[in-house]
C-alpha positions in Angstrom: -232.6 230.2 -26.4 -233.1 232.8 -29.0 -229.4 233.9 -28.6 -228.3 230.3 -29.2 -230.3 230.2 -32.5 -228.7 233.5 -33.6 -225.2 232.1 -33.0 -226.0 228.9 -34.8 -227.4 230.8 -37.8 -224.4 233.2 -37.8 -222.0 230.2 -37.7 -223.9 228.6 -40.5 -223.7 231.7 -42.6 -220.0 232.1 -41.9 -219.5 228.4 -43.0 -221.5 229.0 -46.1 -219.6 232.2 -46.9 -216.3 230.4 -46.4 -217.6 227.6 -48.7 -218.5 230.0 -51.4 -215.1 231.8 -51.1 -213.4 228.4 -51.4 -215.0 227.5 -54.7 -218.4 226.4 -53.4 -216.9 223.5 -51.4 -217.3 223.3 -47.7 -214.4 221.4 -46.0 -214.2 219.7 -42.7 -210.9 221.3 -41.8 -208.2 219.3 -39.9 -205.8 221.1 -37.7 -203.5 218.1 -37.8 -203.4 218.2 -41.6 -203.0 221.9 -41.4 -199.9 221.7 -39.3 -198.4 219.3 -41.8 -199.4 221.6 -44.7 -198.0 224.6 -42.9 -194.6 222.9 -42.6 -194.7 221.3 -46.1 -195.5 224.6 -47.9 -192.8 226.5 -46.0 -195.1 228.9 -44.1 -192.9 228.4 -41.0 -189.9 229.9 -42.8 -191.3 233.4 -42.6 -194.1 233.1 -39.9 -192.3 230.8 -37.4 -193.2 227.3 -36.3 -195.9 228.6 -34.0 -197.0 231.3 -36.4 -195.6 233.9 -34.0 -194.2 236.0 -36.8 -190.6 236.3 -37.9 -188.2 238.7 -39.6 -190.1 238.7 -42.9 -193.6 237.4 -42.0 -196.2 238.8 -39.6 -197.8 237.0 -36.7 -200.6 234.7 -37.8 -201.7 233.2 -34.5 -203.2 233.2 -32.0 -206.5 234.7 -33.2 -206.0 234.4 -37.0 -208.0 236.6 -39.3 -211.3 235.2 -40.6 -211.0 232.4 -43.1 -212.4 234.6 -45.9 -209.8 237.3 -45.4 -207.1 234.7 -44.9 -208.0 232.9 -48.2 -208.3 236.2 -50.1 -204.9 237.4 -48.9 -203.0 234.1 -49.6 -204.5 233.9 -53.1 -204.0 237.5 -54.2 -201.2 239.1 -52.1 -199.0 241.5 -53.8 -196.6 242.0 -50.9 -193.4 240.2 -50.1 -195.3 236.9 -49.8 -196.0 235.4 -53.2 -199.6 234.5 -53.9 -200.4 230.8 -53.6 -202.7 229.7 -56.4 -205.0 226.7 -55.9 -202.6 224.6 -58.1 -199.9 225.1 -55.5 -202.0 225.2 -52.3 -205.4 223.5 -52.5 -208.5 225.0 -50.9 -208.6 222.1 -48.5 -205.0 222.6 -47.5 -205.7 226.3 -46.9 -208.7 225.5 -44.8 -206.6 223.0 -42.8 -203.8 225.6 -42.3 -206.4 228.0 -41.0 -207.8 225.4 -38.6 -204.2 224.8 -37.4 -203.7 228.5 -36.7 -206.9 228.5 -34.7 -205.6 225.9 -32.4 -202.4 227.7 -31.4 -202.9 229.0 -27.9 -202.2 232.5 -26.6 -198.9 232.7 -24.8 -198.9 232.8 -21.0 -199.4 236.2 -19.4 -196.0 237.5 -18.3 -197.5 238.0 -14.8 -197.9 234.3 -14.5 -194.2 233.6 -15.1 -192.4 233.8 -11.7 -188.9 234.6 -13.2 -190.4 237.7 -15.0 -191.9 239.0 -11.8 -188.8 239.2 -9.6 
């Protein structure tokens, strides 16, 4: 029971930290809206439709980085990806995109694909 409380508290602290990082607002992120925002803002062009990475953009999913690091990178990047200020990509859209990335499943293990095991 104590372990469950620790996890709940840790989750609460993570949510609070994400809220503080996103301007003090805590969003109920929507993976469905995130997928739409991912497409609308052109993330797919560099990172692929399944965030698998592409020629110019790294893999974002499965297992995306923590929302705090994700937000900080998107807002302040100085690499080939331009920074997306809040006027272009709202904090809510950013949280939704992160929620979408979290829903992308891991690819099947190659050992489970019969054609690859011949």
